[in-house]
C-alpha positions in Angstrom: 19.8 -17.7 -8.6 17.8 -18.5 -11.7 19.8 -18.6 -14.9 17.4 -17.3 -17.5 18.7 -16.6 -21.0 22.3 -16.5 -22.3 23.6 -13.0 -23.0 23.5 -13.6 -26.7 19.8 -14.7 -26.5 19.0 -11.6 -24.4 20.6 -9.2 -26.9 18.7 -10.8 -29.8 15.4 -10.5 -28.0 16.1 -6.8 -27.0 16.9 -6.0 -30.7 13.8 -7.9 -31.9 11.5 -6.1 -29.5 13.0 -2.7 -30.3 12.2 -3.3 -34.0 8.7 -4.5 -33.4 7.4 -2.2 -30.7 5.1 0.8 -31.4 4.0 3.6 -29.1 1.0 5.9 -29.3 -0.3 8.9 -27.5 -4.1 8.4 -27.5 -7.2 10.0 -26.0 -9.1 7.5 -23.9 -12.2 8.2 -26.1 -10.2 6.7 -29.1 -9.8 3.4 -27.2 -12.6 0.8 -27.2 -12.9 -2.7 -25.9 -14.5 -5.5 -27.9 -17.8 -6.9 -26.5 -16.8 -10.6 -27.1 -13.2 -10.9 -26.2 -10.4 -9.0 -24.4 -9.4 -7.0 -27.4 -8.8 -3.3 -27.7 -9.3 -1.1 -30.8 -7.3 2.1 -31.1 -9.1 4.4 -33.6 -7.3 4.6 -36.9 -4.6 2.1 -35.8 -6.0 -1.4 -35.5 -7.1 -4.1 -33.0 -4.8 -5.4 -30.3 -4.7 -8.1 -27.7 -3.9 -7.0 -24.1 -1.4 -8.5 -21.7 -2.3 -9.2 -18.0 -0.1 -6.3 -16.9 -1.8 -3.9 -19.3 -5.2 -5.1 -18.0 -4.2 -4.1 -14.5 -3.1 -0.7 -15.7 -6.3 -0.1 -17.6 -8.4 -1.1 -14.6 -6.4 1.3 -12.4 -6.7 4.2 -14.8 -10.4 3.8 -15.1 -10.9 3.2 -11.4 -12.3 -0.3 -11.8 -11.4 -2.6 -8.9 -9.1 -5.4 -10.1 -11.3 -8.2 -8.7 -14.4 -6.8 -10.4 -12.5 -6.3 -13.7 -11.3 -10.0 -13.6 -14.7 -11.3 -12.8 -16.3 -9.4 -15.7 -13.5 -10.5 -18.1 -14.2 -14.1 -17.2 -18.0 -14.2 -17.0 -19.4 -11.1 -18.5 -17.1 -9.6 -21.2 -19.9 -7.5 -22.8 -20.5 -5.8 -19.4 -16.8 -5.3 -19.0 -16.6 -3.6 -22.4 -19.5 -1.4 -21.5 -17.8 -0.3 -18.3 -14.5 0.4 -20.0 -15.9 2.2 -23.0 -18.3 4.4 -21.0 -15.7 5.4 -18.4 -13.2 6.1 -21.1 -15.8 8.4 -22.8 -17.1 10.1 -19.7 -13.8 10.7 -18.0 -11.4 11.6 -20.9 -7.7 11.5 -20.4 -4.6 11.1 -22.6 -2.3 8.2 -22.2 0.7 6.5 -23.8 -0.2 3.1 -25.2 2.8 0.7 -25.8 2.3 -2.2 -28.1 4.4 -5.2 -29.1 3.7 -8.3 -31.2 0.1 -7.3 -31.7 -0.6 -6.8 -28.0 -1.0 -3.7 -25.9 1.6 -4.2 -23.2 1.1 -1.0 -21.2 -1.3 1.9 -20.6 0.8 4.7 -19.2 0.6 8.4 -18.4 1.3 10.7 -21.3 4.1 12.1 -19.2 5.8 8.7 -19.1 9.4 8.9 -20.4 10.5 5.7 -22.1 14.0 4.6 -21.0 14.1 1.5 -23.2 16.1 -1.7 -22.9 17.8 -1.2 -26.3 19.4 2.1 -25.1 20.2 0.6 -21.7 22.0 -2.3 -23.3 23.9 0.1 -25.5 25.0 2.1 -22.5 26.1 -0.8 -20.2 27.2 -3.7 -22.2 30.5 -2.1 -23.3 31.4 -1.4 -19.7 30.6 -5.0 -18.7 32.8 -6.3 -21.5 35.7 -3.9 -20.7 35.6 -4.5 -16.9 35.8 -8.3 -16.9 32.4 -8.6 -15.1 30.6 -11.9 -15.6 27.0 -12.0 -16.7 25.9 -14.7 -14.3 22.2 -14.5 -15.1 19.9 -12.4 -17.4 16.3 -12.4 -18.6 13.6 -10.3 -20.2 10.1 -11.0 -19.0 6.7 -9.5 -19.9 7.4 -6.6 -17.6 11.2 -6.3 -16.9 14.8 -6.7 -18.1 17.4 -8.1 -15.7 21.2 -8.2 -15.9 22.9 -9.8 -13.0 26.7 -9.4 -12.9 29.4 -10.9 -10.8 32.6 -8.9 -10.0 35.2 -11.6 -9.2 37.8 -9.1 -8.2 35.6 -8.1 -5.2 36.1 -11.2 -3.1 35.6 -11.1 0.6 35.5 -13.5 3.6 33.1 -12.6 6.4 34.8 -13.2 9.8 33.2 -15.4 12.4 31.3 -13.1 14.8 33.2 -12.3 18.0 32.7 -14.7 20.8 31.5 -17.6 18.6 33.5 -20.6 17.4 32.9 -22.4 14.2 31.0 -25.6 14.7 30.0 -24.8 18.3 26.2 -24.4 18.3 26.2 -23.7 14.6 26.8 -25.8 11.5 28.9 -23.4 9.3 30.5 -20.0 9.7 32.9 -19.5 6.9 31.2 -17.2 4.4 32.9 -16.1 1.2 31.1 -13.4 -0.8 31.7 -11.9 -4.2 30.5 -8.5 -5.4 27.6 -8.3 -7.7 25.4 -5.8 -9.6 21.8 -6.2 -10.6 20.6 -3.9 -13.4 16.9 -3.9 -14.1 14.5 -1.8 -16.2 10.8 -1.9 -17.1 9.5 -0.4 -20.4 5.9 -0.9 -19.2 5.7 1.0 -15.9 6.6 -1.8 -13.6 9.3 0.0 -11.7 12.1 2.4 -12.4 15.4 1.8 -14.1 17.7 0.7 -11.3 21.3 -0.3 -10.6 21.8 -2.1 -7.3 25.0 -3.6 -5.9 24.8 -6.9 -4.1 26.6 -10.0 -2.9 26.8 -13.5 -4.2 27.7 -16.6 -2.2 29.3 -19.3 -4.5 28.6 -22.2 -2.1 24.9 -21.8 -2.4 24.5 -19.5 -5.4 22.5 -17.0 -3.3 22.3 -13.4 -4.6 21.1 -10.4 -2.4 20.7 -6.9 -3.8 20.8 -3.7 -1.9 18.6 -0.8 -2.7 20.2 1.7 -0.3 23.5 1.6 -2.1 22.0 1.8 -5.6 20.5 4.2 -8.2 16.9 4.5 -9.5 15.5 6.7 -12.3 11.8 7.2 -12.6 10.3 7.1 -16.1 8.7 10.6 -15.9 9.1 13.4 -18.4 7.3 16.2 -20.0 3.6 15.9 -20.9 3.1 14.9 -24.5 1.8 17.8 -26.6 -0.7 17.6 -29.5 -4.4 17.8 -30.3 -4.8 14.6 -32.3 -6.9 11.9 -30.6 -4.2 9.3 -31.6 -0.6 10.1 -32.6 2.4 7.9 -33.2 5.0 8.5 -30.4 8.3 9.3 -32.1 11.8 9.6 -30.6 13.0 13.1 -31.6 16.4 14.7 -31.2 15.4 16.6 -28.1 14.4 13.4 -26.3 17.7 11.8 -27.4 19.7 14.7 -25.9 17.7 14.5 -22.7 18.2 10.7 -22.5 21.9 11.1 -23.2 22.3 12.6 -19.7 20.5 9.7 -18.1 22.6 7.1 -19.9 25.8 9.0 -18.9 24.7 8.8 -15.3 23.9 5.1 -15.7 27.4 4.4 -17.0 28.9 6.3 -14.0 26.8 4.4 -11.5 27.6 1.1 -13.0 31.3 1.9 -12.8 30.9 3.1 -9.2 29.3 -0.1 -8.1 32.3 -2.0 -9.4 34.5 0.0 -7.1 35.6 -1.7 -3.8 34.3 1.1 -1.7 30.7 0.1 -2.2 31.5 -3.5 -1.5 33.3 -2.6 1.7 30.2 -0.8 2.9 28.0 -3.8 2.2 30.5 -6.2 3.8 30.5 -4.2 7.0 26.7 -4.4 7.1 26.8 -8.1 6.7 29.4 -8.5 9.4 27.2 -6.5 11.7 24.2 -8.5 10.7 25.9 -11.7 11.9 25.9 -10.2 15.3 22.2 -9.5 15.3 20.8 -12.7 16.9 17.2 -14.0 16.5 16.2 -14.3 20.1 12.6 -15.2 19.6 10.8 -18.3 18.3 12.1 -18.8 14.7 8.7 -20.1 13.7 7.0 -16.9 14.9 9.8 -14.8 13.4 9.1 -16.4 10.0 5.3 -16.0 10.4 5.7 -12.3 11.2 8.2 -11.7 8.4 6.0 -13.6 5.9 2.9 -11.6 6.8 4.7 -8.3 6.6 6.2 -9.0 3.2 3.3 -10.9 1.5 4.9 -14.3 1.2 2.6 -17.2 0.2 2.1 -20.2 2.5 4.4 -22.2 0.4 7.1 -19.5 0.5 6.7 -19.3 4.3 7.3 -23.0 4.7 10.3 -22.8 2.5 11.7 -19.8 4.4 11.5 -21.7 7.7 13.2 -24.7 6.2 16.0 -22.5 4.8 16.4 -20.5 8.0 16.9 -23.6 10.1 19.4 -24.8 7.6 21.3 -21.5 7.3 23.8 -22.3 10.0 23.0 -19.3 12.2 20.0 -17.8 13.8 20.9 -14.2 13.0 19.8 -11.3 10.7 22.4 -12.7 8.2 20.8 -16.1 8.5 17.4 -14.7 7.7 18.8 -12.9 4.7 20.5 -16.1 3.6 17.2 -18.0 3.9 15.3 -15.4 1.9 17.8 -15.4 -1.0 18.0 -19.2 -0.9 14.2 -19.1 -1.3 14.6 -17.1 -4.5 16.1 -20.2 -6.1 12.8 -22.0 -5.4 10.6 -19.3 -7.1 8.5 -20.3 -10.1 9.2 -17.1 -12.1 12.3 -15.0 -12.7 10.4 -11.9 -11.6 9.5 -13.5 -8.3 13.1 -14.7 -7.8 14.4 -11.2 -8.3 11.8 -9.8 -5.9 13.1 -12.2 -3.2 16.7 -11.3 -3.9 15.8 -7.6 -3.2 13.9 -8.7 -0.1 17.1 -10.4 1.1 19.0 -7.1 0.9 16.1 -5.4 2.7 16.6 -7.7 5.7 20.1 -6.4 6.1 19.0 -2.8 5.6 16.1 -2.9 8.2 16.4 -0.2 10.7 17.7 -1.5 14.1 14.4 -0.9 15.9 12.4 -2.8 13.2 14.9 -5.7 13.3 14.6 -5.9 17.1 10.8 -6.2 16.9 11.1 -9.0 14.3 13.9 -10.8 16.1 12.1 -10.8 19.4 8.9 -12.3 18.1 7.9 -14.7 20.9 
C-alpha cells in the first residue's frame, strides 16, 4: 500500500482547494481555445490552463477522438483550436466548468451534482476519530481523494483450507487479516463517491477493496437553470438540504462498514477463495487475466512473480498477487485501481473464475 500524505497534510490541501476552486455553468459557445497553446478562455471570466483530465473530457464532449486530439495538441495547435471552437459553436451545449489554481480541471454536464471533498471530510472525519479507526494511507490526486482506514478491532485468521497442510506443497498458509475501509471521491467526474470495505494483511501490507459490499453515489442532479451564457455556480440552501441527506447516508454506511457483520461476509469469501485452485498453467492464467483487465507488460511480469511467490495457487493467491502488485505501481491512482481489482478477483462469478483458472 502506498502511504501518500499524512492526514494533517490532506486536510490542509482539502481546505486550500475548497477556498481556491471556482465553478461556472457555461454555454459551449462562450468557451474558446487559444491558437498557440493549450489555453481556454471563458467569456467574461478569464483565461485558464487545462489539465490532462479536462482535455479528455473536452475531447469526449465534442466528439473528437483522443488520439487525434493529442496529435493536434502536439503538432498542430492552431488546427486543434479551430476544431474545438467550430464544434463548440456549431453544436451548442451547456456544461459545468470546474477550475482550480488557474486551470480548468473538469468539463462536466450541467446536471453534474458536486459532492465535494470538503463536505466529505466534514462528514466522515469525526466518525473516524470517534471510532478508533487508523488512517493508514490517504492522498488527493488530480482526479481523486482517497482515505484508507484500518479497523484493528476486526482481526481475523483465515484457516488452512481443508485437506491441506501448512508447508506441504505450499510455502505459507497462516493468513491474518484486518478489516479496512477505502473512501474515495472525485470532484471532476472520474468516478462516484464510494465507500468500500476491504481487508489488509499486515505481513505484506496488501490492501484489497470490495465493491459488492460497498456504497456508491453518482454525481448527478437537476439540470442547471438560467439563460446567461456564463454564470457562477453557487451553492444555495436548497442544494445544501439535498446534500445533507447524502452525507447522512455516507455516515451511516461508514459506520456499517465498521461493523463485524460486513467483515464476516468478506472473510467467508476469502476462505472459499482459498479452496478455488488454479488448475491451468499459471503463466497462461496471468496472460489471460492481464489481457482482460488491461495490465501493462510490466504489470503482467510483476503479477506472475507475485503469484508464484504467494504461497498458494488459488483464487486467493491471485488476489494476493494483484494487491501486492499495487505496491509496485508508479501512481497512487493506479495503486488504488489494483487494490480494487484484487477485490474483484474474489468477487468473480464462479463460472468466470473457472474459465480463468483452467487456462491451459
